[in-house]
C-alpha positions as CSV (number, residue, x, y, z in Angstrom):
1,M,14.1,129.2,67.7
2,K,16.4,131.9,69.0
3,H,18.4,129.4,71.1
4,R,19.0,127.4,67.9
5,E,20.3,130.4,66.0
6,R,22.5,131.4,69.0
7,R,24.1,127.9,69.1
8,A,24.7,128.0,65.3
9,H,26.4,131.3,65.6
10,V,28.7,130.0,68.4
11,W,29.5,126.9,66.5
12,G,30.3,128.9,63.3
13,A,32.7,131.2,65.3
14,L,34.4,128.2,66.8
15,L,34.9,126.6,63.2
16,L,36.4,129.8,61.8
17,F,38.8,130.2,64.8
18,L,40.0,126.6,64.3
19,L,40.4,127.1,60.5
20,L,42.4,130.4,60.8
21,G,44.5,128.8,63.6
22,S,45.4,125.7,61.5
23,Q,46.4,127.9,58.6
24,A,48.7,129.9,60.9
25,M,50.3,126.9,62.4
26,A,50.9,125.4,58.9
27,G,53.3,128.3,58.1
28,T,55.3,128.0,61.4
29,A,58.3,125.6,62.0
30,P,58.2,123.4,65.2
31,A,59.8,125.0,68.2
32,K,63.4,123.8,68.8
33,P,65.1,123.3,72.2
34,A,67.0,126.3,73.3
35,Q,70.8,126.3,72.3
36,A,73.7,127.9,73.9
37,N,74.6,131.1,71.9
38,D,78.2,132.3,71.7
39,D,76.8,135.8,71.4
40,D,76.0,135.8,75.2
41,A,78.8,133.4,76.2
42,N,79.6,135.9,79.2
43,A,76.3,135.4,80.7
44,P,76.8,134.2,84.4
45,Y,76.9,130.6,85.2
46,K,74.9,129.3,88.3
47,V,76.6,129.2,91.6
48,Y,75.1,127.1,94.4
49,D,75.6,127.0,98.0
50,A,77.6,123.9,98.0
51,T,81.0,123.6,99.5
52,P,83.3,120.6,99.3
53,A,85.0,119.2,102.5
54,I,88.7,118.3,102.3
55,T,88.7,114.7,103.5
56,M,92.4,113.7,103.0
57,G,95.5,115.8,103.1
58,P,97.3,117.8,102.0
59,L,100.0,115.1,101.5
60,L,103.4,116.2,100.3
61,L,104.6,113.5,98.0
62,D,107.9,113.1,96.3
63,M,110.0,116.2,97.3
64,A,112.8,117.4,95.1
65,E,115.1,120.3,94.8
66,D,112.9,122.2,92.4
67,G,109.4,120.7,92.9
68,V,106.9,118.7,94.9
69,V,103.6,116.8,94.5
70,I,100.8,118.1,96.6
71,E,97.7,115.9,96.9
72,W,94.4,116.0,98.7
73,M,90.9,114.7,98.3
74,T,87.4,116.2,98.7
75,D,84.0,114.6,99.4
76,A,82.5,116.1,96.2
77,P,83.9,117.0,92.7
78,G,85.8,120.2,92.3
79,D,88.8,121.7,90.8
80,A,92.3,122.3,92.4
81,K,94.5,125.2,93.1
82,V,97.7,125.7,95.3
83,S,98.7,129.2,96.4
84,Y,102.2,129.4,97.7
85,G,105.3,131.5,98.3
86,E,108.2,132.2,100.6
87,Q,106.7,135.2,102.3
88,A,103.2,135.8,100.9
89,L,101.0,133.2,99.0
90,D,101.8,135.2,95.8
91,H,102.0,132.3,93.3
92,E,99.3,130.0,92.1
93,T,99.3,126.6,90.4
94,V,96.2,125.1,88.7
95,P,96.7,121.8,87.0
96,Q,95.6,121.1,83.4
97,I,95.5,117.9,81.3
98,D,95.3,118.4,77.6
99,G,93.9,122.0,78.1
100,L,91.3,121.0,80.6
101,V,91.4,121.7,84.4
102,P,90.8,118.3,86.0
103,V,87.5,117.9,88.1
104,G,87.1,115.2,90.5
105,T,87.7,114.2,94.2
106,L,91.4,113.5,93.9
107,H,93.4,116.5,93.5
108,R,97.1,116.3,92.5
109,V,99.1,119.5,91.8
110,V,102.9,119.5,91.0
111,L,104.7,122.7,91.9
112,R,107.7,123.3,89.7
113,G,110.4,125.9,89.4
114,L,111.0,126.0,93.2
115,Q,114.5,126.8,94.6
116,P,116.6,124.3,96.6
117,G,116.6,124.6,100.4
118,R,113.9,127.2,100.5
119,T,110.9,127.2,102.8
120,Y,107.6,127.8,101.2
121,R,104.2,128.4,102.6
122,Y,101.3,127.0,100.8
123,R,97.4,126.5,100.9
124,V,95.2,124.1,98.8
125,A,91.8,125.0,97.6
126,S,89.0,123.3,95.7
127,R,85.8,124.9,94.3
128,R,82.8,122.7,93.9
129,V,81.7,121.7,90.3
130,V,78.0,120.7,90.6
131,A,77.4,119.8,87.0
132,L,79.8,119.7,84.1
133,R,77.6,121.1,81.4
134,P,79.0,121.9,77.9
135,Y,78.3,125.5,78.5
136,W,77.9,127.3,81.9
137,P,78.9,124.4,84.2
138,D,77.2,124.8,87.5
139,R,79.6,125.8,90.3
140,G,79.7,125.9,94.0
141,K,81.8,127.4,96.8
142,T,85.4,127.0,97.6
143,A,87.0,124.9,100.4
144,E,90.4,126.0,101.6
145,S,93.0,124.4,103.8
146,P,95.0,126.0,106.5
147,V,98.4,127.5,105.5
148,Y,101.2,124.9,105.8
149,S,104.9,125.0,104.9
150,F,107.6,122.8,103.4
151,T,111.3,123.0,102.7
152,T,112.7,121.8,99.3
153,F,115.5,119.4,99.1
154,D,119.1,120.9,98.8
155,T,122.3,119.1,97.9
156,S,124.4,121.8,99.6
157,K,122.9,120.8,103.0
158,K,125.6,119.5,105.3
159,N,123.4,117.0,107.0
160,T,120.0,115.2,106.7
161,R,117.7,113.0,108.6
162,F,115.0,110.7,107.5
163,A,113.0,107.8,108.7
164,T,111.5,104.7,106.9
165,M,108.6,102.4,107.5
166,T,107.2,99.4,105.5
167,D,104.6,96.7,105.2
168,T,101.9,98.7,107.1
169,H,99.3,96.5,105.3
170,E,96.2,98.6,106.0
171,N,96.7,98.9,109.7
172,V,95.8,102.6,110.3
173,E,97.0,102.3,113.9
174,R,100.4,101.1,112.8
175,V,100.8,103.9,110.3
176,R,99.9,106.5,112.8
177,A,102.0,105.1,115.6
178,L,105.1,104.8,113.2
179,A,104.6,108.3,111.9
180,E,104.5,109.7,115.4
181,L,107.5,107.7,116.5
182,A,109.5,108.7,113.4
183,Q,109.0,112.4,114.1
184,R,109.9,112.5,117.7
185,Q,113.1,114.0,116.2
186,P,112.9,116.4,113.4
187,M,113.0,114.6,110.1
188,D,113.5,116.1,106.5
189,F,111.3,113.4,105.0
190,I,109.7,110.0,105.6
191,V,110.0,106.9,103.4
192,H,107.5,104.1,102.9
193,T,108.8,101.2,101.1
194,G,105.7,99.6,100.0
195,D,102.8,97.1,100.7
196,G,100.7,99.9,102.3
197,V,97.6,97.7,101.4
198,H,96.8,94.0,101.1
199,Y,95.7,94.5,97.5
200,A,94.1,97.6,95.9
201,T,90.3,97.3,95.7
202,G,89.2,100.9,95.2
203,E,89.8,104.5,96.0
204,S,88.1,104.6,99.4
205,Q,90.3,101.7,100.6
206,V,93.5,103.4,99.4
207,K,92.5,106.6,100.9
208,E,91.3,105.3,104.3
209,K,94.0,102.6,104.8
210,F,97.0,104.4,103.5
211,L,96.8,107.9,102.2
212,E,94.7,109.6,104.9
213,P,96.7,108.1,107.9
214,M,100.0,109.0,106.2
215,A,98.7,112.5,105.4
216,S,97.5,113.1,108.9
217,G,100.6,111.7,110.4
218,L,102.9,113.9,108.4
219,Q,100.7,117.0,109.0
220,G,101.1,118.8,105.6
221,R,104.6,119.6,106.4
222,V,106.9,116.4,106.1
223,P,107.3,115.0,102.6
224,L,106.7,111.2,101.8
225,L,109.0,109.3,99.4
226,Y,107.2,106.0,98.3
227,A,108.5,102.7,96.8
228,R,105.9,100.4,95.5
229,G,105.5,97.0,97.1
230,N,104.5,93.7,95.6
231,H,101.1,93.8,97.1
232,E,100.3,97.1,95.3
233,Y,100.3,95.0,92.1
234,R,97.3,93.1,93.2
235,G,93.5,93.9,92.9
236,E,91.2,95.6,90.6
237,F,92.5,99.1,91.6
238,A,96.2,98.3,91.2
239,R,96.2,99.7,87.6
240,S,95.0,103.2,89.0
241,L,97.4,103.5,91.9
242,G,99.8,105.6,89.8
243,D,97.3,108.4,89.8
244,Y,97.8,108.6,93.5
245,L,101.4,107.5,94.1
246,H,103.5,108.1,91.0
247,A,106.6,110.3,91.4
248,Q,106.9,113.6,89.4
249,E,108.2,111.6,86.5
250,G,105.0,109.6,86.3
251,R,106.4,106.3,87.3
252,Y,107.4,104.4,90.5
253,Y,111.3,104.5,90.1
254,Y,113.2,107.7,90.3
255,M,116.2,109.6,91.9
256,R,116.3,112.3,94.5
257,D,119.0,114.2,96.4
258,Q,119.1,115.7,99.9
259,G,122.3,117.0,101.5
260,P,124.9,114.3,101.5
261,L,122.5,111.6,100.3
262,H,121.9,110.4,96.7
263,L,118.7,108.4,96.8
264,V,117.7,105.7,94.2
265,V,114.0,104.6,94.6
266,V,113.4,101.2,92.8
267,D,110.2,99.3,92.1
268,T,111.1,95.7,93.0
269,G,107.9,94.3,91.3
270,E,106.2,91.1,92.2
271,D,107.7,88.1,94.1
272,K,106.6,85.3,91.7
273,P,107.0,84.8,87.9
274,D,104.7,86.3,85.4
275,A,103.6,82.7,84.4
276,T,102.2,81.8,88.0
277,N,98.6,81.0,87.6
278,V,97.6,83.4,90.4
279,Y,98.3,86.2,87.8
280,A,96.2,84.5,85.1
281,G,98.5,85.9,82.5
282,L,97.8,89.5,83.3
283,N,101.3,90.5,84.5
284,D,104.2,91.4,82.4
285,L,106.9,92.2,84.9
286,R,109.5,90.8,82.6
287,S,109.2,93.7,80.2
288,Y,108.8,96.3,82.8
289,R,111.7,95.3,84.9
290,A,113.8,95.2,81.8
291,D,113.0,98.8,81.1
292,E,113.6,99.7,84.8
293,Y,117.0,97.8,84.8
294,A,118.1,99.8,81.7
295,W,117.4,103.0,83.7
296,F,119.0,101.6,86.8
297,K,122.2,100.6,85.0
298,R,122.4,104.1,83.2
299,V,121.8,106.3,86.2
300,L,124.2,104.3,88.4
301,A,126.9,104.6,85.8
302,D,126.3,108.1,84.5
303,E,124.6,110.1,87.2
304,P,127.3,112.7,88.5
305,R,125.8,112.5,92.0
306,M,126.8,108.9,92.2
307,R,130.4,110.0,92.5
308,S,130.1,113.4,94.3
309,A,127.5,112.5,96.9
310,P,129.0,111.2,100.1
311,F,126.5,108.3,100.3
312,T,124.2,106.5,98.0
313,V,121.1,104.9,99.4
314,V,118.7,102.7,97.5
315,L,115.1,102.5,98.6
316,G,112.9,99.5,97.5
317,H,110.5,97.0,98.8
318,D,112.1,93.5,98.3
319,P,115.7,93.2,99.6
320,E,116.6,90.6,96.9
321,W,115.2,92.9,94.1
322,G,112.0,91.0,93.5
323,W,111.3,88.5,90.7
324,L,113.8,89.0,87.9
325,D,113.8,85.7,86.1
326,G,117.1,84.8,87.6
327,A,118.8,88.1,86.9
328,N,118.9,89.3,90.5
329,A,122.7,89.1,90.7
330,E,122.9,91.6,87.8
331,W,121.2,94.3,89.9
332,T,123.5,93.6,92.8
333,K,126.6,93.7,90.4
334,R,125.5,97.1,89.2
335,A,125.0,98.4,92.7
336,N,128.4,97.1,93.7
337,E,130.0,98.8,90.7
338,A,128.4,102.1,91.6
339,K,129.6,101.7,95.3
340,V,126.1,101.9,96.7
341,D,126.4,102.3,100.5
342,L,123.0,101.0,101.8
343,F,119.8,99.3,100.5
344,I,116.8,99.8,102.7
345,A,113.9,97.5,102.1
346,G,111.1,95.6,103.8
347,H,109.0,92.6,102.5
348,L,110.2,90.1,105.0
349,H,108.0,91.3,107.8
350,R,111.0,90.9,110.1
351,L,114.2,92.7,110.7
352,E,117.3,91.5,108.9
353,R,120.6,93.1,108.3
354,I,122.7,91.6,105.5
355,K,126.3,92.6,105.9
356,P,128.6,93.3,103.0
357,G,129.9,90.1,101.4
358,E,127.1,87.8,102.7
359,R,125.2,87.5,99.5
360,G,127.5,88.9,96.9
361,N,126.7,92.5,98.0
362,D,129.5,95.1,98.7
363,F,127.0,97.2,100.5
364,T,124.7,96.8,103.6
365,I,121.1,95.6,103.0
366,L,118.6,96.4,105.7
367,A,115.1,94.8,105.7
368,L,112.8,96.3,108.2
369,G,109.9,94.4,110.1
370,Q,106.3,95.6,110.0
371,D,106.2,97.5,113.4
372,Q,109.6,99.2,113.1
373,I,111.2,102.3,111.8
374,A,114.7,103.0,110.7
375,R,116.1,106.5,111.6
376,V,118.8,107.6,109.3
377,E,121.2,110.5,109.9
378,A,123.9,111.5,107.6
379,D,126.6,114.1,107.1
380,E,129.6,114.3,104.9
381,R,131.6,111.6,106.8
382,E,129.2,109.2,108.4
383,L,125.8,107.6,107.9
384,K,124.1,106.3,111.1
385,V,121.2,104.0,111.2
386,S,119.0,103.1,114.3
387,V,116.2,100.6,114.0
388,L,113.4,101.1,116.6
389,D,110.4,99.1,117.5
390,R,107.0,100.6,118.0
391,A,107.7,101.1,121.7
392,G,110.9,103.0,120.8
393,K,113.3,100.4,121.8
394,V,116.5,100.2,119.7
395,L,116.7,96.8,117.9
396,D,119.8,97.5,115.8
397,A,122.2,100.4,115.2
398,F,125.2,100.7,112.9
399,T,127.4,103.4,111.3
400,L,128.7,103.5,107.8
401,R,131.8,105.6,107.0
402,R,132.3,107.5,103.7
403,R,134.1,105.5,101.0
404,S,136.2,106.8,98.1
405,K,134.4,106.6,94.8
């Protein structure tokens, strides 16, 4: 009897507890997920012991009198910063796109406002971004490069030297060997006139077969000027190559000046008509080259350095200007009118020098082979060219005299 009374008492207490609990819960709203609160926006974000590694570069791309592009890559996403200065690293540039600092594994920083002919020291840095949360992104630690240096272009320089290569076609050993050969003498810059890849398939391919060997060969101190080849138009990654190889103007054709040289870099496009079935209707070189021709015609006619520079050198891939729907002679005509002195190209995979007058040209056209470099030396009176094979043997040499313009 006593046991039944005790059980009844326990059951009653339990029912009362459940009844009171349900009434309390009825007046309480469901719990909501925690939301970021602006009131404590300065609360610290998380920092992990994660440091990215620099896997490519830095590469100096597209030097000018007042600026340069500096590129590098990391093995994990991060931000980008370049510290630089003539004596101390007392300036910094952090890129932004539409108000946001880019986060990724490719880092591209444009230094602007530099002075001509000055030597700057610089260091690149990337801090790891572990997670891009809407508030309080998770960060990591910073990777820094050694300190390197570069010298900006300068039109007042009395002489200059550069070397060109072409059509390296994913042959890393070729790139390294030609870069080493080119720099057995001091060079102000190196030119690659395109077809660094067979066709563009992805970032890792472009990095491993072209960017990294070029960057390591140039050692963070010699700038690269790049002209696009026809093979860079092909492959699923071709439409993204501009992120890696555009000039400061955000395109593949541009002008630069160094000492006695006025340099005109052209994009000679593809070597077959747009309507060719291999392109499946996905090329529109007709419109693109028309825009480029308008630029080419204008700068050759109106750019003051076309008349004041001792020599004008055109840099491009195809020595016949690429596919232009029959308008190739118009490009030659404009170059003749502007008194261009030299056009250095590639594309043929063999050495060929086309002398003035041989194909309607009033200027020398030099097409390099795959395993060759051209060394160019210029002062205010002469421009000297030597073509060497990979073993360092001189294959051709000639001198151009300054002409009246």
